[in-house]
C-alpha positions as CSV (number, residue, x, y, z in Angstrom):
1,M,26.2,-88.2,79.4
2,R,26.1,-84.4,79.3
3,N,23.3,-84.5,76.6
4,S,21.4,-87.0,78.7
5,K,21.5,-84.7,81.8
6,L,20.4,-81.8,79.6
7,I,17.5,-83.7,78.2
8,L,16.5,-84.9,81.7
9,T,16.6,-81.3,83.0
10,I,14.5,-80.0,80.1
11,G,12.0,-82.8,80.8
12,L,11.7,-81.9,84.5
13,V,11.3,-78.2,83.7
14,T,8.6,-79.0,81.2
15,A,6.8,-81.2,83.6
16,I,6.9,-78.6,86.4
17,V,5.6,-75.9,84.0
18,S,2.8,-78.2,82.8
19,L,1.8,-78.9,86.4
20,A,1.8,-75.2,87.3
21,G,-0.4,-74.5,84.2
22,C,-2.9,-77.2,85.3
23,A,-2.9,-75.9,88.9
24,G,-3.7,-72.4,87.5
25,K,-6.8,-73.9,85.8
26,I,-8.3,-75.5,88.9
27,R,-11.9,-74.3,89.2
28,Y,-13.6,-74.0,92.5
29,P,-17.4,-74.2,92.9
30,S,-19.5,-71.1,93.5
31,Y,-22.2,-71.2,96.3
32,Y,-25.6,-69.7,96.2
33,V,-28.1,-68.9,98.9
34,L,-31.9,-69.3,98.7
35,N,-33.1,-66.0,100.2
36,V,-36.9,-66.8,100.6
37,P,-39.0,-63.7,101.3
38,T,-41.7,-63.8,103.9
39,V,-45.1,-62.4,102.7
40,E,-46.3,-60.4,105.7
41,P,-50.1,-60.7,106.1
42,A,-52.2,-57.5,106.2
43,T,-53.7,-58.6,109.5
44,R,-52.6,-61.3,112.0
45,S,-55.4,-63.7,112.8
46,A,-56.3,-65.0,116.2
47,P,-54.9,-68.5,116.8
48,I,-57.2,-71.3,115.4
49,L,-55.2,-74.2,116.9
50,G,-52.7,-74.8,119.6
51,S,-49.1,-76.0,118.9
52,V,-47.7,-77.4,115.7
53,A,-44.3,-78.9,114.9
54,V,-43.0,-78.6,111.3
55,R,-40.9,-81.6,110.3
56,E,-38.0,-80.9,107.9
57,F,-39.3,-81.1,104.3
58,D,-38.3,-84.0,102.2
59,A,-37.1,-83.9,98.6
60,P,-36.0,-86.1,95.7
61,R,-32.4,-87.2,95.9
62,F,-31.4,-85.0,93.0
63,L,-32.4,-81.9,95.1
64,R,-30.5,-83.0,98.2
65,E,-27.0,-83.5,96.8
66,G,-25.8,-79.9,96.5
67,P,-25.4,-79.0,92.8
68,I,-28.1,-76.8,91.3
69,A,-30.3,-78.9,89.0
70,Y,-31.6,-78.1,85.5
71,R,-33.4,-80.0,82.8
72,P,-32.0,-79.6,79.3
73,S,-35.4,-80.8,78.3
74,P,-38.5,-81.8,80.3
75,E,-37.4,-85.4,80.1
76,Q,-33.7,-84.9,81.1
77,L,-31.9,-84.0,84.3
78,D,-28.5,-82.5,84.7
79,F,-26.5,-80.4,87.1
80,Y,-24.3,-77.3,87.1
81,D,-20.9,-78.8,88.0
82,Y,-19.5,-75.7,89.7
83,H,-22.7,-74.1,91.1
84,R,-24.0,-75.4,94.4
85,W,-26.4,-74.5,97.1
86,A,-24.8,-73.1,100.3
87,E,-27.5,-74.8,102.4
88,D,-29.7,-77.8,101.9
89,P,-32.9,-76.5,100.2
90,R,-35.0,-78.7,102.6
91,R,-33.8,-76.8,105.6
92,V,-34.3,-73.5,103.8
93,V,-37.9,-74.3,102.9
94,T,-38.7,-75.7,106.4
95,A,-37.4,-72.5,108.1
96,A,-39.3,-70.3,105.6
97,M,-42.5,-72.3,106.3
98,V,-42.1,-71.9,110.0
99,K,-41.5,-68.2,109.7
100,Q,-44.6,-67.7,107.4
101,M,-46.8,-69.7,109.7
102,R,-45.7,-67.7,112.7
103,A,-46.4,-64.5,110.8
104,R,-50.0,-65.5,110.1
105,G,-50.7,-66.4,113.7
106,I,-52.8,-69.4,112.9
107,F,-51.3,-71.4,115.8
108,Q,-50.4,-70.5,119.3
109,S,-46.9,-71.8,118.7
110,V,-44.9,-73.1,115.7
111,D,-41.6,-74.9,116.1
112,V,-39.4,-77.2,114.1
113,F,-40.0,-80.9,114.9
114,D,-37.4,-82.2,117.3
115,G,-38.4,-85.8,117.3
116,R,-40.8,-85.6,120.2
117,A,-44.5,-85.7,119.8
118,S,-45.4,-83.0,122.3
119,S,-47.3,-80.7,119.8
120,E,-50.9,-81.1,119.0
121,C,-50.3,-81.0,115.2
122,L,-47.5,-82.1,112.8
123,L,-46.9,-80.5,109.4
124,T,-44.9,-82.5,106.9
125,G,-44.0,-81.6,103.3
126,T,-41.9,-82.2,100.2
127,V,-39.9,-80.0,97.8
128,D,-41.1,-81.7,94.6
129,H,-39.5,-79.4,92.1
130,L,-36.8,-76.8,92.4
131,E,-35.0,-76.6,89.0
132,E,-34.5,-74.8,85.8
133,V,-36.3,-76.3,82.8
134,D,-35.2,-75.5,79.2
135,R,-37.6,-75.8,76.3
136,G,-35.7,-74.8,73.3
137,T,-34.8,-71.1,73.7
138,S,-37.3,-70.7,76.5
139,V,-35.8,-71.0,80.0
140,S,-38.1,-71.2,83.1
141,I,-38.0,-72.0,86.8
142,E,-40.3,-74.7,88.3
143,V,-41.0,-74.8,92.0
144,T,-43.5,-77.2,93.5
145,L,-44.2,-77.8,97.2
146,T,-46.6,-80.2,98.9
147,A,-47.6,-80.1,102.6
148,R,-49.9,-81.8,105.0
149,L,-51.2,-81.0,108.5
150,I,-52.0,-83.9,110.8
151,N,-53.7,-83.9,114.2
152,L,-51.3,-86.1,116.3
153,R,-54.0,-87.0,118.8
154,S,-56.6,-88.3,116.3
155,G,-54.4,-89.0,113.3
156,E,-56.8,-86.9,111.2
157,V,-55.5,-85.1,108.2
158,L,-56.7,-81.5,108.8
159,W,-55.4,-80.1,105.6
160,Q,-53.2,-80.9,102.6
161,D,-52.3,-79.0,99.4
162,T,-49.8,-78.5,96.6
163,S,-48.5,-75.2,95.3
164,S,-46.6,-74.8,92.0
165,Q,-44.9,-71.7,90.5
166,T,-43.4,-71.4,87.0
167,A,-41.5,-68.3,85.9
168,K,-39.7,-67.6,82.7
169,L,-36.2,-66.1,82.7
170,D,-35.4,-63.4,80.3
171,Q,-31.7,-64.0,80.7
172,R,-30.1,-67.3,81.8
173,S,-27.6,-66.9,84.6
174,V,-27.0,-68.9,87.7
175,P,-27.4,-65.8,90.1
176,G,-30.6,-65.0,88.3
177,I,-31.8,-68.6,88.6
178,A,-31.2,-68.6,92.4
179,A,-32.9,-65.2,92.8
180,E,-36.0,-66.4,90.9
181,M,-36.2,-69.7,92.8
182,S,-36.1,-67.7,96.0
183,Q,-39.0,-65.5,94.9
184,D,-41.0,-68.5,93.7
185,L,-40.4,-70.4,96.9
186,G,-41.8,-67.4,98.9
187,I,-44.9,-67.3,96.7
188,A,-45.5,-71.1,96.9
189,I,-45.1,-71.1,100.7
190,G,-47.4,-68.1,101.0
191,H,-50.1,-69.9,99.0
192,L,-49.7,-73.1,101.1
193,V,-50.1,-71.2,104.4
194,S,-53.1,-69.2,103.0
195,S,-54.7,-72.4,101.9
196,M,-54.1,-74.0,105.3
197,Q,-55.5,-70.9,107.1
198,D,-58.7,-70.9,104.9
199,R,-59.3,-74.6,105.5
200,L,-58.7,-74.4,109.3
201,T,-60.9,-71.3,109.5
202,V,-63.8,-73.1,107.8
203,G,-63.3,-76.1,110.0
204,S,-63.2,-74.0,113.2
205,S,-66.4,-72.2,112.2
206,S,-68.2,-75.5,111.4
207,Q,-67.1,-76.9,114.8
208,N,-68.3,-73.8,116.6
209,R,-71.7,-74.0,114.9
210,S,-72.0,-77.7,115.8
211,N,-71.2,-76.9,119.5
212,T,-73.7,-74.1,119.5
213,E,-76.5,-76.3,118.1
214,Q,-75.8,-78.9,120.7
């Protein structure tokens, strides 16, 4: 009986020690922020159009679920188990787009779409790519954004474009990946807004000439 109690006690102690060891190995996720820079224009243009609402950008499901995505090869998709975005990339890109459009002064007002069609124009977009891509020993970041501007009164597509950025990483680390993605998002957004400004400027000039000739 005494031996049985001793064996039971040793078993309980071993189980408790094992559980404590497992508890000490619990790994919690790390969270990263996309800090998208705003490219300030050299000069602020006069407003070309009135009000615009920017609808939250869409994205493929794998970019909406939190973990940072990477491709072990161009044909594969995987995730960093313990490295996640602190905020949904769709909201980050939308806010950065609004900020950049306000900085350019293309519109009289720029706001996030709230479900009401009170603005003259609506801008929609998608985050097509925001992931690391591994090609052998080469590691790169791929960022692709697509956007479209629609006149809500006429339904006319005033502008649409896609901007892609690819950057190689000298050293693979998750903080470095997040930092490079932030920079590339800023560049891609800047290109989209510049493209939109150029298109609207040409359209406005053509309209003014047409009105003058009439």
